[in-house]
N, C-alpha and C positions, 0 to 999 in steps of 0.2 A: 690150740683148741683144747678145752677141758672136756673130758668124757665122763658120763655118769656110769659108774660100775654097778652092775646088778648081778647078783648071784641067783641062779635059778634055785628053787626050793630044795631040790635034791642035793645040790652042791653045798648049800648052806647047812643042811642037815648033816652032811658028811663032815663038814668043818667042825660042827658042834661035837660030833662023836669023837673026832680026832682030838679036839681040845679036852674033852672030858676024860679020855683015856691017857692023855699025855703025862709023862713024868715031869716034863718041863713046859708048863703051860705058857710061860712068858715067851719061849722060843716060838711057839705056835702063833701067839698073838702078834709078835714082832714080824714074823714072816707074812702073815695075812695082811697086816697093815702095809708092809712094804709092797706087796703085790698090788693092793688097792691103789697105792700112790702111783706106781708104775703105769698101771692100766688107765688110770684117770688122766695121766699127763701125755703119754705117747704109746698107746698100746701096740702099734705096729713096729716099734723099734726095739721092743724087748722080746726075749724068748726066741723060739724057733717056729717056722711055719709048719703046718700039717695040712692034710687034705681037707677039702670042702671049706676053705677059707678060715680054718681054725688055726690057733697057735697054742704053744705050750710055753710056760715060763716057770722057772725054779727060783725059790728063795728058801734056803735050808731052814727047816726040814720039809717044806711043802712044795708041791707042784700043782699047777692048775692048767686046765684046758679051757680056752676061751675063744670067742669070736668078736670081732669089731663090727658094729652096726653103724657105720660112719654117717649114713643118711639121717639117723636118729640121734647121733651124738652119744651112743651107748656102747658099752662093752658088756657082754654077757658071759659070766663065768659058768661053764657047763659041768665041770668036774674038778674035784680036789682030792689029793691023796698025799700021804706022808711017805717019804723015801729015805 
């Protein structure tokens, strides 16, 4: 099953801030693209589980917190940060 990945506005805004402040913008773009691919293809097989049905996944230099809405065929990215 293919999932639609949707970033909530706050997460999308944070990703933009991270990208604008980054020394290596290509690394940010590559990591965000990789995360989108993972979440679109098999969101519950990547990353680690967290409370309330959420998961966290890492692709250097980014991490995202997300949840899968299987009944709607969606993945919702709730937060992103650089580590």
